[in-house]
N, C-alpha and C positions, 0 to 999 in steps of 0.2 A: 140038756145036747145040743145043740142048734139045729134048727134044722135047715136044710139047704135049700139054698137061692134057687127059684122059681127058672126052667132057663129061660133065656130071653128071647120073643118072637122076632121073626125077618117083622123087616118095617117098621121096628116099633116104636122109633120118632116119627115116623108119619100117622101111627097111630097117636099119639100122642095131641094131633095140629088141632084145633079148634076149625072152625067152619069157615072165619075169614081169614084164616089163612090161606087158604085155598084159592080164596080169591085174592089173596098177597103175592100167588104164587101163578095166578091168573095175568098179574101184572107184568111179573118180568119172564114171561113167557111171550107176551109181547115186546116188549124193549128185544131181545133175541131175536123175534123172527122182524122186527125192523133194521134190523143188523143183516143177519140175513135178504134182505129184501133188499137195502142199499147192496148190498156185495155183488145179485142178481143186476143191480140196474147200470151197474158200471163194467157189468161182464154183455149185455145185452142193449144197453142205451135203449132202451124201452121202459117209457113214461107210465107203463101200467106198475111196472114194478118199483118205482119213485115214486107212485103214487100209495101204491102199496102199503111203502115203508113209513108214506109218513100219516097214515091212515092207524097206525099200529099205535100212534102218541095218542090220540083222543081215546080208544080202545084203551091202552092201559090206563089213560086217566078215571075212564068210568069205571076196571076190576077197583081202582086205590080210593074213589070214593068208598063202592060198596063195603069196601075190608073193613073201611069204619064204623061204617054204619051197622052193619052186621056186624061187629066185635060189641058198639053199645048195646045192638037191640040185646042180644045175647050174655050180653053182661061180661065177657072173654075175651079182658085185656091182658095182655101177658108181654112180661120182658121177651119172652121168646117171638111175638107174633109184633114188638114196636122194631126189631131187629131186622126180622124179615123183611120188615114194609122199606124197611132204609136201605138196607140190602136191593130189593127192588125196583127202587126208585132210581138208583145209582145206574144202573142199567138203562132201565126205558125213555130217564129224564135228562140222564146224563151221558149215559157212552151211546145211545142209539139218534140223539140228535145233532153230536160231532161225526156221528157216521154219515149220517145222510146229507150233513154239512160238508163232508171231505167228497162223496159222491156226489154232491149238486157241482164243483169246482173247486172246495177249497183246499186246496191244494199246498201253497208256498209254504217255505217257512214260517213266514209270522203268525198265517195262518193257524198251525199248529200248535203255536205257541199260546195264541186267544182263544182255543182251541180245548186243550189242556188243561189255560188256568180258568176256563168255566168247571170243566169237570172237577177240578183240585175246586174250588170254590161250592160247588155241588157235593160233593163229599166231606168237606169241613163243617156246611151250612145244617147238614143231615146227621154230624156226629155233634153239632153242638146240641140240635136241638133233645139226642137222645140222651144228653147228661142235660139237660136241662130238666125234661119230664122225669128221669129218675129223682131228682132233687125234688121235683115238686110231688111225687108221689110220697114221700116221710110226712104225710099232717097235712102239707098246704093246702093252697085252692086249687082252682084247676087253673091251667094258662090261660091267662085274659088276651094277651096276642101273641104273634110272629114275631119274632125280630128279623126280618130282612125276609126276600118275597121264599115264601116254599118252592123247591127243586120242581114240580111239576109245572109249574109258570113257563119252562121250556117246552111247553104244548105247542106257544104262539112262535116262535123260532122254527118251528116245523110248517105250522102252517102256511107261515111267508114262504118257506122253503116252496111248500107245496104251489101256493100261490105263484110264483117266480116261475116254475117247470111251466106252468098253464100257459105263461107271456112268453115263452122262450127263452128266459134269463135265466138261464147255466148253462152250467159248462163254460165252455172260453165265452159266451154272450153275458156270464152272470152278473146281476145288477153292482152299479160301480166300478164294475173294470176290474186294471191290475197295476198296481205301484211297484217301480222296483227301488227297494230299499237294505242299502246294503250288499248283505251277497245273498238274500232271499226276497223273495215277490210276497206280498202282502196285495191281498182283496180286502176294500174296505169294509165289505159287507161284515166280513169277520169281528168289527167293532160288534156286532148285536151279539156273541155272547160273550165280549169282553164286558157288557155293560149287566146283561142279564148276568152272570158272574157275582159282578159286585154287587147287585141288590139284592143278592139269596145271602152273602156276607156281612150287609150293614148292620148296626147294630142301635142304628138311630132311626131308622127306617121299620115303623111298627104296625104290622099287620092283625086285622081283628080276628078271631078266632070264634066265629059263628059256631 
């Protein structure tokens, strides 16, 4: 006679997390906080909120670095951890920067297109990395380089936006002014998102993995 299955415990999924996974969640939490602070800025127009949103990017980056180091230290790599890392990165280094860009004044229709393109490139970049990692886990050597720039490089855009805010060059004074192209407005600064996204999906740009 089969023995009865043990009852499932509450939060059984969290009980299965490794230490590194909680640092990954810290990364995601910073990304969500950045979105909240950016929305607060749009309501209050207080630079304190804008700077707080921008500060969440390096904080998320620190969590992103630490989760990898902890996973290697404890030798607790897993497919679950890899997926968590990608989802957290989409929030912190994909969605959060475009939210800050929108709060900074990139509200034209073509700005939307540029920033949506950036997020889609980031998602595609992470998906490609995950597929590559799964392939390499089947007895092959570790990855020697990344194809395209990693999505956390978007902290550079966040840093530039924070600097522009300190110079009073956001909102109606955003650097590069505004152009009317057909039915929609366009801020040339949004091209920075296009450039970053294009570098992420490049297959010819190889970034050494240290």
